[in-house]
C-alpha positions in Angstrom: 0.0 0.0 0.0 2.8 2.4 0.9 4.5 1.7 -2.4 1.3 2.4 -4.3 0.8 5.7 -2.6 4.4 6.7 -3.3 4.0 6.0 -7.1 0.7 7.8 -7.2 2.4 10.7 -5.5 5.1 10.8 -8.2 2.4 10.6 -10.9 0.6 13.5 -9.3 3.8 15.5 -9.2 4.3 15.0 -12.9 0.7 15.9 -13.9 0.5 19.0 -11.7 4.0 20.2 -12.8 2.7 19.8 -16.4 -0.4 21.9 -15.7 1.9 24.6 -14.2 3.9 24.7 -17.5 0.7 24.8 -19.6 -0.5 27.8 -17.5 2.9 29.5 -18.0 2.6 28.9 -21.8 -0.8 30.5 -21.9 0.8 33.5 -20.1 3.9 33.5 -22.4 6.4 33.1 -19.5 10.0 32.2 -20.0 11.7 28.9 -18.9 12.4 30.2 -15.4 8.8 31.2 -14.9 7.5 27.9 -16.3 9.7 25.8 -14.0 8.7 28.0 -11.0 5.0 27.4 -11.8 5.7 23.7 -12.3 7.3 23.4 -8.9 4.8 25.4 -6.9 1.9 23.6 -8.5 3.4 20.2 -7.9 4.5 20.7 -4.3 2.4 23.6 -3.0 -0.5 21.7 -1.6 1.6 19.0 0.2 3.9 21.7 1.6 1.0 23.6 3.1 -0.4 20.4 4.6 3.0 19.4 6.1 3.6 22.9 7.6 0.1 23.0 9.2 0.5 19.5 10.6 4.0 20.5 12.0 5.7 17.6 10.2 8.8 17.5 7.9 8.0 18.9 4.5 7.9 15.9 2.1 10.2 17.2 -0.6 12.8 18.3 1.9 13.0 14.7 3.2 12.8 13.1 -0.3 14.3 15.5 -2.9 13.2 13.2 -5.8 9.8 15.0 -5.7 11.4 18.4 -6.4 13.8 17.2 -9.1 10.9 15.4 -10.9 8.9 18.6 -10.8 11.9 20.5 -12.2 12.6 18.0 -14.9 8.9 17.8 -15.9 8.9 21.6 -16.0 11.9 21.8 -18.4 10.8 19.0 -20.7 7.2 20.3 -20.9 8.4 23.8 -21.6 10.1 22.8 -24.8 7.4 20.2 -25.6 4.6 22.7 -25.7 6.6 25.0 -28.0 6.1 22.6 -30.8 2.6 21.5 -29.9 -0.7 23.4 -30.0 -2.0 22.8 -26.5 -5.6 23.7 -25.9 -6.8 25.2 -22.6 -9.0 22.2 -22.3 -6.0 20.0 -21.8 -4.9 22.1 -18.9 -8.3 21.6 -17.2 -8.3 17.8 -17.8 -4.7 17.4 -16.6 -5.6 19.5 -13.5 -8.5 17.2 -12.8 -6.2 14.2 -12.9 -3.7 15.9 -10.5 -6.5 17.0 -8.2 -7.9 13.4 -8.0 -4.5 11.9 -7.1 -3.4 14.5 -4.6 -6.7 14.8 -2.7 -6.7 11.0 -2.1 -3.0 10.7 -1.3 -3.2 13.7 1.1 -6.3 12.2 2.8 -4.7 8.8 3.2 -1.5 10.2 4.6 -3.2 12.2 7.3 -5.4 9.2 8.2 -2.2 7.1 8.5 -0.9 9.7 10.9 -3.8 9.0 13.2 -5.8 12.2 12.8 -9.6 12.3 12.8 -11.6 11.8 9.6 -12.6 15.5 9.5 -8.9 16.6 9.7 -8.0 14.1 7.0 -10.7 15.4 4.7 -9.7 19.0 5.2 -6.0 18.3 4.7 -6.7 16.1 1.6 -8.7 18.9 0.0 -5.9 21.3 0.8 -3.3 18.9 -0.6 -5.2 18.7 -3.9 -6.2 22.3 -4.4 -3.5 24.6 -2.9 -0.9 24.0 -5.5 -3.3 25.0 -8.3 -4.4 27.9 -6.1 -0.9 29.3 -5.9 -0.4 28.6 -9.7 -3.5 30.6 -10.6 -2.6 33.5 -8.2 0.9 33.8 -9.8 -0.7 33.8 -13.2 -3.0 36.6 -12.2 -6.2 34.5 -12.5 -9.0 33.8 -10.1 -8.1 30.4 -8.7 -10.2 27.4 -9.8 -10.9 26.7 -6.1 -12.8 30.0 -5.8 -14.7 30.0 -9.1 -18.2 28.7 -9.6 -17.0 25.6 -11.3 -17.4 22.3 -9.4 -13.8 21.9 -8.1 -13.6 22.0 -4.4 -16.8 19.9 -4.3 -15.1 17.2 -6.4 -12.1 17.2 -4.0 -14.3 17.1 -1.0 -16.3 14.2 -2.4 -13.2 12.1 -3.1 -11.8 12.7 0.3 -15.1 11.8 2.0 -15.4 8.7 -0.1 -11.9 7.5 1.0 -12.6 8.2 4.6 -16.0 6.4 4.5 -14.7 3.3 2.6 -11.6 3.2 4.9 -13.9 3.2 8.0 -16.1 0.4 6.6 -13.1 -1.8 6.0 -15.0 -3.9 3.4 -12.4 -3.4 0.6 -8.6 -3.7 0.3 -6.7 -0.5 0.7 -5.6 -0.3 -3.0 -9.3 -0.6 -4.1 -10.3 2.2 -1.6 -7.7 4.5 -3.1 -8.7 3.7 -6.7 -12.4 4.2 -6.0 -11.7 7.6 -4.2 -9.6 8.8 -7.1 -12.3 7.7 -9.6 -14.9 9.6 -7.6 -12.9 12.8 -7.6 -12.0 12.6 -11.3 -15.5 11.6 -12.4 -17.1 14.5 -10.7 -14.6 17.0 -12.0 -14.7 15.7 -15.5 -18.5 15.6 -15.5 -18.5 19.3 -14.4 -16.2 20.2 -17.3 -18.1 18.1 -19.9 -21.6 19.5 -19.0 -20.5 22.9 -17.7 -21.9 22.2 -14.2 -21.4 24.9 -11.7 -22.2 25.9 -8.1 -24.4 28.9 -7.2 -22.5 32.2 -7.1 -22.5 34.9 -4.5 -24.8 37.7 -5.6 -25.7 41.1 -4.1 -29.2 42.2 -4.6 -31.9 40.7 -6.8 -31.2 39.4 -10.3 -31.7 42.1 -12.9 -34.8 41.8 -15.0 -34.8 41.2 -18.8 
C-alpha cells in the first residue's frame, strides 16, 4: 500500500507540474517562470499540509519530488513550444492531478492517526492549494474560488476515501482507486456538461 501511494504521489507531481507549464505557456512566460510554476503547482499543496501538521515537508526529506517537478517543467516547456496545446487539456490534466493529490493527502493524514474530519480538510488542501498558488501567480481567479465544481469534487473524493476506509470492506488499494475515480469523475463531468455551483450575488437578479 505504501509503495502504491508513493508511485501515485510521483504521478501527481508530474501531472501538476505539467499543468503549471501549460499555464505558463498561456501567459507566455520564460523557462524560469515555467519551472517555478511547475514546482509550486506540484508541491504547494503538500507543503502547506505538512507545515500545518507540523511535520517535515515531504520534498525536503525526499528531494526526488522536487527534481521530478523541475525535470517535468523543463521537458514540458520545450514540448509545448512545438505542440498546439488547448486550454481544455490544462483543465483535464488539472482534474487528474487533483484526484490523485486529494486522495494521497487524505490517506497520509489518516495514516498519521488524525480524525476523519482533519484528514478530509488536509486532503482537499493537498489537492487544491498547488493549483491555487499557480493561478494567483498567473493573475487568474483560482479554480478553487470559481463557480466551477472543483472543491466539491475534491471534498467528495476525500469523503469517499474516509467512509470506505472506515467500513473496511475493501482492500486499501481498491479504496484508493475508487476515491480517485470519484474525484476525477465529478470534476470531468463538471467540465463536460458545464456544471457549476451557485455564485455569490448582491441584490436581486436584474430583469430582462
